[in-house]
N, C-alpha and C positions, 0 to 999 in steps of 0.2 A: 452243463445247463449251469454245471460245476465252477467250470472258472469263469465264464461268465458273471457269476455270482461273487468268488473271490476278486477279478478286475473291478465291479463297481464295488467293492468293499475297500480295497489297495485305494482305490479313487477319491472312496467320501476322505480317508484315514489321511492322505498326501494332500485334500482341500483345506483339514484344519493344523496343516505345518502354520508353526507362529512367524509373526513378521519377519525375526532373524532371519527364519532358512530364509525366507522367500528374496530379504533384501541377498542373505550369499546367493541365492538361485542370479538376482540380478548381476551382481560382480561375475558372472558368467563360472561359477563354481557348479556342481552337483549339491543341491540341498536335498537336509536326509532332518526326519523327526526325530522325536523322542524312541519310536519302536526301531528304527532303524532300514526302515524303508525308505527306498533310493525311488525319486520322482523321475521320469522321464522327461528328457526337456521339450519345448512347444512352446509352438510363438507367440508371445503377448498378446492379450486383446487389446487394440485399443483404449488409450483413453482411459486406462486401469491405475487409479493412485496405490498406492502401496501405502497401510499404516504404521504410522512410527511404531517403535515399541519404547521403553525405559530408556532405552541401551543408548537406541541412535534416535532419537526422537526427532531428525529431519531427514532421514532416509539417507539415501547415498551422498557421499563424502563428495563428490564431485557437484553441490547444492539442488541438488536434485531429490524430489519424494516423490515421485509415482514412476512409470518406465516409461520405455526408452521415446516409445509412441507419442507423447504428448510434451511437442518440443510448443505450439501455438498455442495461444490464450482461446481463440473460436476452437478448437480443441474439444475446450472442460466443457462439460455440460453440467446440468448442476449439480448431480450428483459427486463428479470428481471436482467438481469448484470446492463442496463440500467438506470434501475429503483432504485436498488440499492448504483450507486456509485450520482446521481442524488442525494440521501436522504442525502449522507454530502455533497451536494454542497454549502449551506444555511453557514456550520459551516465555513467551507475552505477558502468560501469567503467575511467572518468574518474577520477572523484572520489578525493580526496584524503582525506576521510577515511566515516566508516558515516554521522554524517549526512548531511553531503551528497551524499550515495548517498539515505539512507534521500527529504530533500523531493524529490528529484527524482520516485521513486515515488512520492512525494503528492502531489508537484504534475500531475504525469500522470492520478493517478485522480478529481483534482476537477476540474481542466479536460478531460478528454477524456473524458469521460463524464457527460454532464448530470445523469443524476439519483445523481450524488455530493456529496451533501450535507457531508462533512468527510471524511476518511482522516486517519489517526495511524499511526502509525511508533512504535513503543516498542522497549530490547532493559532485558534485566535484565542491572545496574552493579552492582559492588562499593561500597556506599562512599564506598571511600575513593581509589575513581579516577573521583566526581562533579567537575564543576566548583562553583564556592565556588559562585557562583545559584540550580543546584541543590540542588548541600547544605543553603542556609540555606532553603529551604523545608520539606527533608526532614526535616530538626531540629524545623522546626515543627509537623508534621506526626506523629513519631513523638511528639510533647512532650504531646499529646493524645490518645495512645492510652495512657500512663503511661509511655515508654521514655525516660526523660533523658539515655540516650547510646547509641550503636547504636557498635557492632562494625565495625571495618573490613571484616571480609567481609560484614556486610550486605546481600541480595539488596536492590537498588532497581532496579523497576519504572520506569523511568525514558524519556521524550519526547524521542525523536530526532529524526519530522520531522512535518507537521501542515503540511494545504493547507485551506479550506473554503471557505465560502461571503462569510466576513466576513473582513474585513483581518486583524480580530486571531486569526484562528486558522490562520492564514501563516508565524504565526513562535512559534516554541517557547518562546520568550523572552519572550511574551507572555501566554504562559497562566496563568489564576489560581490554577488548583485541579490543572493533574495534569501539573504538571513533574516527580514524579518520589516513588514510591507505596514507601514501605517495608515489604519482607513481613516484619516483624518475628515470626508468628505464625501458625496455624492461623487464628487468632480475629479475627486482624485482619483476616485478608482475605475470609474467610467473612463481614466486615460489613461491607462491599463488593462490593454482590449483582453486579455486572457482570463486576468482576475477579474472584472468585469460579469466576462461571463458565467466564470464558473460559481461565483456568490449569486450572479441571478436563477441562473439553472439548482443551485440547493437553495430556491425559492427565498435567500434573504432580498427583504424589498432596500435599495441604498436610501431615497425618500428618510431612512430611518436613522442613519448614521449623521442628517442634516438634524431631523429635528428631536430625536430625542441618542443620543452619539451611548454605548454602549449596553444595549437593548434590546437592540438589533439579529442578535441569534436569533430570538426568543421563538420566532417564529418553527425553527429546524429541533426545539422540545416535546418528547413525546413518541420519539422512536423512530421518529421519519427520519430518510436518507433517502439525499435528494442525489443524482447524475448527473455530470457535466460530461458534453458528447461533441469531439470536433472530428468529421469524420473522417478527413486529410486533413495534416496540420499544411499543405501544401496549398491549398486551394481554399479551405474552412473561410469567412467572414463572418463580422459582425451585424447586426444592421446598419452600422455608418458607412460599411464596407471596408474594416480595417481588417488584414491576417490576425483574423485569431493567435496563431501562434504570429509572432511579428519577429520572432528569430529564425531567418532563412538561412541562415549557415548554417547552423545549427541541425535546423531540419533538412537541410541536404546533405551536409557532409553526414547523419549519423542516419541518413536513411528514413527518420521518422513521415510515418501516415499518420491511424487514429492515436488521437491523444481522451482519454477520457477521466474522471473523479467522481469523486464520491466522496460524499462527505454528510454528519450532524451532529448533532448538539446532545451533548450530555444533561443530564434532569439541572446542574447546577450553571447549565448556559454554555458552557467551554464545549466549543465545537472543532471537530478535527475534521481534515481533508485530508484524500489519500490520490492525487496523480500519477497518469504512468499514461510513458511514451513510448508509444510498442512503431515495432515496424510490422507493423502490419493490419489490414483493413478490418474495425471491424463493425459491425450495425450501434443503432441505438438498444436494439436486443436483447443482443448480445452483451452489452455491456452494462445492463441491467441483472444479469443475472449477478454480478458480478459486489453488487455492494453489502454481500452477506460477510465483508472483508470487514470496509469498519466499522462494519454492527459487532461481531470480535475483536476489534480492536476497545472500542468502545466500552467492552463486558468487559474484560481482562483487567482494564487500568481504570475503570470505575475507582478505589480504592484512591490512585496514585491521584486522582484529578480532584476527588474530593478533602482530599491531605496536604493536596496544592504540590508534591512534590512529581514536579513535574519539567524540571529537567537535572541531565547526570553532571556532576562533577568534572570539569575542566582535565585530562591528562595531564600525566605527570609531564614534567617540561624535559627536554630531553637533556 
């Protein structure tokens, strides 16, 4: 009986070890607490997320903050996903711009979940607030739509953060086709299947683009987060019969299956949207669980949004 009580006490004490000790255990070492008690190694339970600490806020140096059993989005439940999102929170909160915070989120998604091929975050920004490089790109795109000059208040779906399996996907400045998309009219948006589907599923009425440009995001204000879901990128089609993800070569080469997104607006109307390209099949219900990510991003970058600290300065020339 005494031995049983002593074992129970040791287990309780071992269970209260700090997260640094747990991190050491995951790296294949024997962890000890401050009392010097040695933890016996045992199989890690699946889908258990390791809480971060001040010294190591993102967990393992390989970019994962959870135990090795969780490698697919489908393996996350509400509790483990919440812990995964909370591990990003300190870094996002410390970001000086919305772009910096968005990049942290994209990197964590891309490196922290094996089946995420590419993660991107966009913001709907008035044309006059765009950096010069994005403005040049948007002007060129608008010209192809027969719009020679954009109004200062024209809303532009602007790439803020990106990270994926290829180096060119890890810097928004290297993007060749998605730096910014001017939302000049409902017809222009409808011509881009994924963009059209994304905005509609986020609750945006495209008719507002023609009726009252610049105010169409208001329906998202008030804490509502919408979800975009294309169950299988190889075959998902819109109401017109078009592939929702028309980049068939990208889909085939990277093995893309489900593509999902989530978005919502800040009180000032600035809308943030995250799009995730995965290599696994996910149901709509599973994707609904992930909306806390965009909520966290909105909360932790709210001050930057209010002060219009949207974009980071370009890196120094080499």
